[in-house]
N, CA, C and O atoms as a GROMACS GRO file, in nm:
protein
  464
    1UNK      N    1  13.371  17.368  12.533
    1UNK     CA    2  13.376  17.380  12.390
    1UNK      C    3  13.305  17.261  12.326
    1UNK      O    4  13.309  17.149  12.376
    2UNK      N    5  13.240  17.289  12.217
    2UNK     CA    6  13.163  17.186  12.148
    2UNK      C    7  13.254  17.089  12.073
    2UNK      O    8  13.353  17.129  12.011
    3UNK      N    9  13.219  16.962  12.080
    3UNK     CA   10  13.285  16.859  12.002
    3UNK      C   11  13.183  16.805  11.902
    3UNK      O   12  13.075  16.761  11.942
    4UNK      N   13  13.217  16.810  11.774
    4UNK     CA   14  13.128  16.759  11.670
    4UNK      C   15  13.188  16.631  11.613
    4UNK      O   16  13.304  16.629  11.570
    5UNK      N   17  13.108  16.524  11.613
    5UNK     CA   18  13.152  16.395  11.561
    5UNK      C   19  13.072  16.363  11.436
    5UNK      O   20  12.950  16.380  11.433
    6UNK      N   21  13.141  16.318  11.332
    6UNK     CA   22  13.077  16.295  11.203
    6UNK      C   23  13.097  16.151  11.156
    6UNK      O   24  13.202  16.091  11.178
    7UNK      N   25  12.993  16.098  11.092
    7UNK     CA   26  12.998  15.966  11.030
    7UNK      C   27  13.038  15.857  11.130
    7UNK      O   28  13.126  15.776  11.104
    8UNK      N   29  12.970  15.858  11.244
    8UNK     CA   30  12.996  15.757  11.346
    8UNK      C   31  12.952  15.619  11.301
    8UNK      O   32  12.851  15.604  11.232
    9UNK      N   33  13.027  15.519  11.340
    9UNK     CA   34  12.998  15.381  11.302
    9UNK      C   35  12.956  15.295  11.420
    9UNK      O   36  12.930  15.176  11.403
   10UNK      N   37  12.949  15.353  11.538
   10UNK     CA   38  12.927  15.274  11.659
   10UNK      C   39  13.058  15.235  11.724
   10UNK      O   40  13.062  15.200  11.842
   11UNK      N   41  13.165  15.242  11.646
   11UNK     CA   42  13.299  15.212  11.697
   11UNK      C   43  13.387  15.337  11.694
   11UNK      O   44  13.470  15.358  11.783
   12UNK      N   45  13.368  15.419  11.591
   12UNK     CA   46  13.451  15.538  11.575
   12UNK      C   47  13.378  15.639  11.487
   12UNK      O   48  13.276  15.608  11.426
   13UNK      N   49  13.432  15.759  11.483
   13UNK     CA   50  13.384  15.863  11.392
   13UNK      C   51  13.488  15.878  11.282
   13UNK      O   52  13.607  15.866  11.307
   14UNK      N   53  13.442  15.906  11.160
   14UNK     CA   54  13.537  15.928  11.051
   14UNK      C   55  13.609  16.061  11.067
   14UNK      O   56  13.722  16.078  11.023
   15UNK      N   57  13.540  16.158  11.133
   15UNK     CA   58  13.601  16.288  11.158
   15UNK      C   59  13.543  16.345  11.287
   15UNK      O   60  13.426  16.325  11.318
   16UNK      N   61  13.627  16.417  11.360
   16UNK     CA   62  13.585  16.488  11.480
   16UNK      C   63  13.641  16.630  11.468
   16UNK      O   64  13.758  16.649  11.435
   17UNK      N   65  13.556  16.730  11.496
   17UNK     CA   66  13.599  16.869  11.493
   17UNK      C   67  13.584  16.927  11.633
   17UNK      O   68  13.477  16.921  11.694
   18UNK      N   69  13.693  16.984  11.682
   18UNK     CA   70  13.695  17.047  11.814
   18UNK      C   71  13.795  17.162  11.813
   18UNK      O   72  13.907  17.147  11.766
   19UNK      N   73  13.753  17.275  11.864
   19UNK     CA   74  13.842  17.390  11.881
   19UNK      C   75  13.915  17.425  11.750
   19UNK      O   76  14.036  17.448  11.749
   20UNK      N   77  13.839  17.428  11.639
   20UNK     CA   78  13.892  17.465  11.506
   20UNK      C   79  13.998  17.366  11.455
   20UNK      O   80  14.085  17.402  11.375
   21UNK      N   81  13.988  17.242  11.502
   21UNK     CA   82  14.080  17.137  11.459
   21UNK      C   83  14.000  17.017  11.412
   21UNK      O   84  13.902  16.978  11.475
   22UNK      N   85  14.042  16.958  11.300
   22UNK     CA   86  13.978  16.840  11.243
   22UNK      C   87  14.069  16.719  11.267
   22UNK      O   88  14.187  16.720  11.232
   23UNK      N   89  14.011  16.616  11.327
   23UNK     CA   90  14.083  16.490  11.352
   23UNK      C   91  14.018  16.384  11.264
   23UNK      O   92  13.897  16.362  11.272
   24UNK      N   93  14.097  16.318  11.181
   24UNK     CA   94  14.044  16.213  11.094
   24UNK      C   95  14.080  16.076  11.150
   24UNK      O   96  14.186  16.058  11.210
   25UNK      N   97  13.989  15.980  11.130
   25UNK     CA   98  14.024  15.842  11.163
   25UNK      C   99  14.130  15.795  11.064
   25UNK      O  100  14.153  15.860  10.962
   26UNK      N  101  14.194  15.685  11.093
   26UNK     CA  102  14.296  15.631  11.005
   26UNK      C  103  14.238  15.598  10.868
   26UNK      O  104  14.132  15.536  10.857
   27UNK      N  105  14.308  15.639  10.764
   27UNK     CA  106  14.264  15.615  10.627
   27UNK      C  107  14.347  15.503  10.566
   27UNK      O  108  14.470  15.506  10.570
   28UNK      N  109  14.278  15.404  10.509
   28UNK     CA  110  14.345  15.289  10.450
   28UNK      C  111  14.285  15.257  10.313
   28UNK      O  112  14.182  15.312  10.274
   29UNK      N  113  14.353  15.169  10.242
   29UNK     CA  114  14.303  15.115  10.116
   29UNK      C  115  14.365  14.977  10.102
   29UNK      O  116  14.471  14.961  10.042
   30UNK      N  117  14.300  14.877  10.158
   30UNK     CA  118  14.356  14.744  10.164
   30UNK      C  119  14.311  14.653  10.052
   30UNK      O  120  14.256  14.546  10.078
   31UNK      N  121  14.332  14.692   9.929
   31UNK     CA  122  14.298  14.606   9.816
   31UNK      C  123  14.410  14.505   9.794
   31UNK      O  124  14.528  14.539   9.800
   32UNK      N  125  14.372  14.381   9.767
   32UNK     CA  126  14.470  14.272   9.755
   32UNK      C  127  14.578  14.298   9.651
   32UNK      O  128  14.694  14.265   9.674
   33UNK      N  129  14.542  14.357   9.539
   33UNK     CA  130  14.638  14.376   9.431
   33UNK      C  131  14.703  14.514   9.429
   33UNK      O  132  14.777  14.546   9.336
   34UNK      N  133  14.675  14.596   9.529
   34UNK     CA  134  14.730  14.732   9.531
   34UNK      C  135  14.863  14.734   9.606
   34UNK      O  136  14.872  14.687   9.720
   35UNK      N  137  14.965  14.790   9.542
   35UNK     CA  138  15.094  14.803   9.610
   35UNK      C  139  15.090  14.926   9.700
   35UNK      O  140  14.989  14.997   9.704
   36UNK      N  141  15.198  14.951   9.772
   36UNK     CA  142  15.199  15.061   9.869
   36UNK      C  143  15.183  15.197   9.800
   36UNK      O  144  15.125  15.289   9.858
   37UNK      N  145  15.233  15.210   9.679
   37UNK     CA  146  15.215  15.338   9.608
   37UNK      C  147  15.068  15.365   9.580
   37UNK      O  148  15.018  15.475   9.604
   38UNK      N  149  14.998  15.265   9.528
   38UNK     CA  150  14.855  15.280   9.499
   38UNK      C  151  14.777  15.302   9.628
   38UNK      O  152  14.688  15.387   9.633
   39UNK      N  153  14.809  15.226   9.732
   39UNK     CA  154  14.738  15.243   9.860
   39UNK      C  155  14.761  15.382   9.917
   39UNK      O  156  14.668  15.444   9.969
   40UNK      N  157  14.883  15.432   9.909
   40UNK     CA  158  14.913  15.567   9.959
   40UNK      C  159  14.835  15.671   9.880
   40UNK      O  160  14.778  15.764   9.938
   41UNK      N  161  14.832  15.657   9.749
   41UNK     CA  162  14.757  15.751   9.664
   41UNK      C  163  14.610  15.755   9.704
   41UNK      O  164  14.552  15.863   9.718
   42UNK      N  165  14.549  15.640   9.722
   42UNK     CA  166  14.407  15.633   9.760
   42UNK      C  167  14.387  15.692   9.899
   42UNK      O  168  14.290  15.765   9.921
   43UNK      N  169  14.475  15.661   9.993
   43UNK     CA  170  14.464  15.718  10.128
   43UNK      C  171  14.468  15.871  10.123
   43UNK      O  172  14.389  15.937  10.191
   44UNK      N  173  14.558  15.926  10.045
   44UNK     CA  174  14.569  16.072  10.035
   44UNK      C  175  14.445  16.133   9.970
   44UNK      O  176  14.401  16.241  10.009
   45UNK      N  177  14.389  16.066   9.872
   45UNK     CA  178  14.264  16.113   9.811
   45UNK      C  179  14.152  16.113   9.915
   45UNK      O  180  14.073  16.208   9.921
   46UNK      N  181  14.145  16.010   9.997
   46UNK     CA  182  14.042  16.003  10.101
   46UNK      C  183  14.063  16.112  10.206
   46UNK      O  184  13.967  16.173  10.253
   47UNK      N  185  14.188  16.138  10.242
   47UNK     CA  186  14.220  16.246  10.336
   47UNK      C  187  14.172  16.379  10.280
   47UNK      O  188  14.104  16.455  10.349
   48UNK      N  189  14.205  16.407  10.155
   48UNK     CA  190  14.163  16.534  10.093
   48UNK      C  191  14.012  16.549  10.092
   48UNK      O  192  13.960  16.657  10.123
   49UNK      N  193  13.941  16.443  10.057
   49UNK     CA  194  13.794  16.450  10.051
   49UNK      C  195  13.735  16.475  10.189
   49UNK      O  196  13.644  16.557  10.203
   50UNK      N  197  13.783  16.407  10.290
   50UNK     CA  198  13.731  16.427  10.426
   50UNK      C  199  13.763  16.566  10.478
   50UNK      O  200  13.679  16.631  10.540
   51UNK      N  201  13.885  16.612  10.455
   51UNK     CA  202  13.920  16.747  10.501
   51UNK      C  203  13.831  16.851  10.436
   51UNK      O  204  13.782  16.942  10.503
   52UNK      N  205  13.810  16.840  10.307
   52UNK     CA  206  13.724  16.935  10.236
   52UNK      C  207  13.582  16.932  10.292
   52UNK      O  208  13.519  17.036  10.311
   53UNK      N  209  13.533  16.812  10.317
   53UNK     CA  210  13.397  16.795  10.368
   53UNK      C  211  13.378  16.861  10.504
   53UNK      O  212  13.269  16.908  10.536
   54UNK      N  213  13.484  16.864  10.585
   54UNK     CA  214  13.472  16.915  10.722
   54UNK      C  215  13.550  17.044  10.746
   54UNK      O  216  13.588  17.074  10.859
   55UNK      N  217  13.572  17.121  10.638
   55UNK     CA  218  13.618  17.258  10.652
   55UNK      C  219  13.767  17.281  10.652
   55UNK      O  220  13.814  17.382  10.706
   56UNK      N  221  13.843  17.191  10.593
   56UNK     CA  222  13.988  17.208  10.590
   56UNK      C  223  14.040  17.168  10.453
   56UNK      O  224  13.962  17.146  10.360
   57UNK      N  225  14.171  17.158  10.440
   57UNK     CA  226  14.234  17.108  10.318
   57UNK      C  227  14.377  17.067  10.351
   57UNK      O  228  14.422  17.082  10.465
   58UNK      N  229  14.448  17.015  10.251
   58UNK     CA  230  14.581  16.961  10.279
   58UNK      C  231  14.682  17.069  10.319
   58UNK      O  232  14.782  17.037  10.383
   59UNK      N  233  14.658  17.192  10.283
   59UNK     CA  234  14.747  17.301  10.325
   59UNK      C  235  14.733  17.333  10.474
   59UNK      O  236  14.817  17.402  10.531
   60UNK      N  237  14.627  17.282  10.536
   60UNK     CA  238  14.603  17.307  10.678
   60UNK      C  239  14.633  17.187  10.767
   60UNK      O  240  14.600  17.188  10.886
   61UNK      N  241  14.694  17.084  10.709
   61UNK     CA  242  14.730  16.968  10.791
   61UNK      C  243  14.841  17.008  10.887
   61UNK      O  244  14.943  17.064  10.848
   62UNK      N  245  14.818  16.978  11.014
   62UNK     CA  246  14.916  17.009  11.118
   62UNK      C  247  15.010  16.892  11.142
   62UNK      O  248  15.131  16.910  11.159
   63UNK      N  249  14.954  16.771  11.142
   63UNK     CA  250  15.032  16.653  11.178
   63UNK      C  251  14.976  16.531  11.106
   63UNK      O  252  14.855  16.516  11.091
   64UNK      N  253  15.066  16.444  11.062
   64UNK     CA  254  15.028  16.317  11.002
   64UNK      C  255  15.113  16.206  11.062
   64UNK      O  256  15.235  16.219  11.073
   65UNK      N  257  15.048  16.099  11.102
   65UNK     CA  258  15.120  15.979  11.143
   65UNK      C  259  15.094  15.873  11.037
   65UNK      O  260  14.979  15.845  11.002
   66UNK      N  261  15.201  15.816  10.986
   66UNK     CA  262  15.192  15.715  10.881
   66UNK      C  263  15.237  15.582  10.940
   66UNK      O  264  15.345  15.570  10.997
   67UNK      N  265  15.151  15.482  10.924
   67UNK     CA  266  15.182  15.347  10.970
   67UNK      C  267  15.208  15.262  10.847
   67UNK      O  268  15.126  15.258  10.754
   68UNK      N  269  15.321  15.192  10.845
   68UNK     CA  270  15.356  15.103  10.736
   68UNK      C  271  15.363  14.960  10.786
   68UNK      O  272  15.414  14.933  10.894
   69UNK      N  273  15.311  14.869  10.708
   69UNK     CA  274  15.317  14.727  10.743
   69UNK      C  275  15.462  14.680  10.753
   69UNK      O  276  15.497  14.598  10.838
   70UNK      N  277  15.546  14.734  10.665
   70UNK     CA  278  15.687  14.698  10.661
   70UNK      C  279  15.765  14.826  10.631
   70UNK      O  280  15.739  14.891  10.530
   71UNK      N  281  15.860  14.860  10.716
   71UNK     CA  282  15.934  14.985  10.698
   71UNK      C  283  16.014  14.983  10.568
   71UNK      O  284  16.059  15.088  10.522
   72UNK      N  285  16.033  14.867  10.508
   72UNK     CA  286  16.099  14.857  10.377
   72UNK      C  287  16.017  14.927  10.268
   72UNK      O  288  16.070  14.955  10.160
   73UNK      N  289  15.889  14.955  10.295
   73UNK     CA  290  15.801  15.024  10.200
   73UNK      C  291  15.817  15.177  10.208
   73UNK      O  292  15.752  15.250  10.132
   74UNK      N  293  15.900  15.225  10.298
   74UNK     CA  294  15.915  15.367  10.327
   74UNK      C  295  15.945  15.450  10.202
   74UNK      O  296  15.880  15.552  10.178
   75UNK      N  297  16.041  15.407  10.122
   75UNK     CA  298  16.080  15.484  10.003
   75UNK      C  299  15.966  15.493   9.902
   75UNK      O  300  15.941  15.600   9.847
   76UNK      N  301  15.898  15.381   9.876
   76UNK     CA  302  15.788  15.382   9.779
   76UNK      C  303  15.673  15.470   9.828
   76UNK      O  304  15.615  15.544   9.750
   77UNK      N  305  15.639  15.461   9.957
   77UNK     CA  306  15.534  15.546  10.013
   77UNK      C  307  15.573  15.692  10.000
   77UNK      O  308  15.492  15.776   9.960
   78UNK      N  309  15.699  15.723  10.034
   78UNK     CA  310  15.746  15.862  10.026
   78UNK      C  311  15.744  15.917   9.884
   78UNK      O  312  15.725  16.037   9.866
   79UNK      N  313  15.763  15.833   9.784
   79UNK     CA  314  15.760  15.884   9.647
   79UNK      C  315  15.622  15.941   9.613
   79UNK      O  316  15.612  16.038   9.538
   80UNK      N  317  15.518  15.881   9.668
   80UNK     CA  318  15.381  15.932   9.647
   80UNK      C  319  15.356  16.053   9.738
   80UNK      O  320  15.304  16.155   9.693
   81UNK      N  321  15.394  16.040   9.865
   81UNK     CA  322  15.375  16.150   9.961
   81UNK      C  323  15.445  16.277   9.911
   81UNK      O  324  15.385  16.384   9.909
   82UNK      N  325  15.572  16.265   9.870
   82UNK     CA  326  15.651  16.382   9.830
   82UNK      C  327  15.591  16.453   9.710
   82UNK      O  328  15.600  16.576   9.699
   83UNK      N  329  15.529  16.378   9.619
   83UNK     CA  330  15.464  16.440   9.503
   83UNK      C  331  15.333  16.508   9.542
   83UNK      O  332  15.287  16.599   9.474
   84UNK      N  333  15.273  16.464   9.652
   84UNK     CA  334  15.142  16.515   9.696
   84UNK      C  335  15.155  16.639   9.785
   84UNK      O  336  15.080  16.735   9.768
   85UNK      N  337  15.247  16.637   9.878
   85UNK     CA  338  15.258  16.747   9.974
   85UNK      C  339  15.315  16.870   9.903
   85UNK      O  340  15.405  16.860   9.820
   86UNK      N  341  15.261  16.988   9.937
   86UNK     CA  342  15.304  17.111   9.873
   86UNK      C  343  15.418  17.176   9.950
   86UNK      O  344  15.418  17.178  10.073
   87UNK      N  345  15.518  17.228   9.876
   87UNK     CA  346  15.629  17.299   9.940
   87UNK      C  347  15.575  17.414  10.024
   87UNK      O  348  15.489  17.490   9.980
   88UNK      N  349  15.626  17.424  10.145
   88UNK     CA  350  15.582  17.529  10.235
   88UNK      C  351  15.462  17.492  10.319
   88UNK      O  352  15.425  17.566  10.409
   89UNK      N  353  15.400  17.376  10.291
   89UNK     CA  354  15.282  17.332  10.366
   89UNK      C  355  15.302  17.191  10.424
   89UNK      O  356  15.205  17.120  10.449
   90UNK      N  357  15.427  17.152  10.444
   90UNK     CA  358  15.456  17.020  10.497
   90UNK      C  359  15.414  17.014  10.645
   90UNK      O  360  15.453  17.100  10.724
   91UNK      N  361  15.334  16.913  10.682
   91UNK     CA  362  15.296  16.899  10.822
   91UNK      C  363  15.406  16.834  10.905
   91UNK      O  364  15.501  16.777  10.850
   92UNK      N  365  15.394  16.843  11.036
   92UNK     CA  366  15.477  16.758  11.121
   92UNK      C  367  15.439  16.614  11.086
   92UNK      O  368  15.323  16.588  11.054
   93UNK      N  369  15.535  16.521  11.092
   93UNK     CA  370  15.506  16.387  11.045
   93UNK      C  371  15.588  16.284  11.119
   93UNK      O  372  15.704  16.306  11.154
   94UNK      N  373  15.526  16.170  11.142
   94UNK     CA  374  15.596  16.053  11.194
   94UNK      C  375  15.559  15.935  11.107
   94UNK      O  376  15.448  15.929  11.053
   95UNK      N  377  15.650  15.841  11.093
   95UNK     CA  378  15.624  15.720  11.016
   95UNK      C  379  15.681  15.602  11.093
   95UNK      O  380  15.799  15.601  11.129
   96UNK      N  381  15.597  15.503  11.119
   96UNK     CA  382  15.639  15.387  11.197
   96UNK      C  383  15.593  15.258  11.130
   96UNK      O  384  15.496  15.257  11.054
   97UNK      N  385  15.662  15.151  11.158
   97UNK     CA  386  15.619  15.018  11.117
   97UNK      C  387  15.518  14.969  11.220
   97UNK      O  388  15.537  14.986  11.340
   98UNK      N  389  15.410  14.907  11.171
   98UNK     CA  390  15.304  14.862  11.261
   98UNK      C  391  15.235  14.737  11.207
   98UNK      O  392  15.228  14.716  11.086
   99UNK      N  393  15.186  14.657  11.298
   99UNK     CA  394  15.103  14.543  11.260
   99UNK      C  395  14.966  14.600  11.222
   99UNK      O  396  14.906  14.675  11.299
  100UNK      N  397  14.917  14.566  11.104
  100UNK     CA  398  14.793  14.623  11.053
  100UNK      C  399  14.672  14.538  11.091
  100UNK      O  400  14.685  14.421  11.125
  101UNK      N  401  14.555  14.599  11.085
  101UNK     CA  402  14.430  14.532  11.124
  101UNK      C  403  14.393  14.420  11.026
  101UNK      O  404  14.330  14.321  11.064
  102UNK      N  405  14.430  14.437  10.899
  102UNK     CA  406  14.404  14.335  10.797
  102UNK      C  407  14.532  14.310  10.718
  102UNK      O  408  14.615  14.400  10.702
  103UNK      N  409  14.547  14.191  10.669
  103UNK     CA  410  14.668  14.149  10.596
  103UNK      C  411  14.695  14.235  10.473
  103UNK      O  412  14.811  14.261  10.441
  104UNK      N  413  14.591  14.279  10.403
  104UNK     CA  414  14.607  14.353  10.278
  104UNK      C  415  14.644  14.500  10.296
  104UNK      O  416  14.682  14.566  10.200
  105UNK      N  417  14.633  14.552  10.416
  105UNK     CA  418  14.665  14.693  10.441
  105UNK      C  419  14.816  14.710  10.453
  105UNK      O  420  14.880  14.648  10.538
  106UNK      N  421  14.871  14.794  10.367
  106UNK     CA  422  15.015  14.821  10.369
  106UNK      C  423  15.048  14.955  10.433
  106UNK      O  424  15.159  14.974  10.485
  107UNK      N  425  14.952  15.048  10.431
  107UNK     CA  426  14.975  15.183  10.483
  107UNK      C  427  14.845  15.237  10.542
  107UNK      O  428  14.737  15.208  10.492
  108UNK      N  429  14.858  15.314  10.649
  108UNK     CA  430  14.745  15.384  10.711
  108UNK      C  431  14.791  15.523  10.751
  108UNK      O  432  14.901  15.539  10.805
  109UNK      N  433  14.707  15.623  10.725
  109UNK     CA  434  14.740  15.762  10.758
  109UNK      C  435  14.642  15.815  10.862
  109UNK      O  436  14.521  15.799  10.849
  110UNK      N  437  14.696  15.879  10.964
  110UNK     CA  438  14.616  15.946  11.066
  110UNK      C  439  14.649  16.095  11.059
  110UNK      O  440  14.766  16.133  11.069
  111UNK      N  441  14.548  16.179  11.043
  111UNK     CA  442  14.569  16.321  11.012
  111UNK      C  443  14.496  16.411  11.110
  111UNK      O  444  14.383  16.385  11.150
  112UNK      N  445  14.564  16.520  11.147
  112UNK     CA  446  14.507  16.628  11.227
  112UNK      C  447  14.529  16.756  11.148
  112UNK      O  448  14.640  16.783  11.103
  113UNK      N  449  14.422  16.835  11.131
  113UNK     CA  450  14.432  16.958  11.050
  113UNK      C  451  14.356  17.072  11.116
  113UNK      O  452  14.262  17.050  11.192
  114UNK      N  453  14.397  17.192  11.085
  114UNK     CA  454  14.325  17.312  11.130
  114UNK      C  455  14.209  17.337  11.035
  114UNK      O  456  14.218  17.308  10.916
  115UNK      N  457  14.100  17.392  11.088
  115UNK     CA  458  13.989  17.436  11.004
  115UNK      C  459  14.036  17.559  10.928
  115UNK      O  460  14.110  17.641  10.982
  116UNK      N  461  13.993  17.573  10.801
  116UNK     CA  462  14.030  17.690  10.720
  116UNK      C  463  13.964  17.815  10.776
  116UNK      O  464  13.982  17.924  10.723
   0.00000   0.00000   0.00000
């Protein structure tokens, strides 16, 4: 089966499509003055744009892994997530605390979705 890799950086691809499934690289927004709510909002906007670009949408998300710099941010992140996700289209989801690649990153989302 063909594997299509998009927007490669030499280190990773922003999206990979295989077997009618879209895999996105981790989406972040590490602005110094952005709180976890703003960072989550921007991450979700980036997820939507990438899914649309590669033949999917948020209703086709199968699984999301959410990484938080501090699990104490869970409630604030969820307030944005819960407003974004549509009833009846909730993906499987995990949320864990993790050491981030940069100090300013509070949240990172990793998404797997079906092609429409």
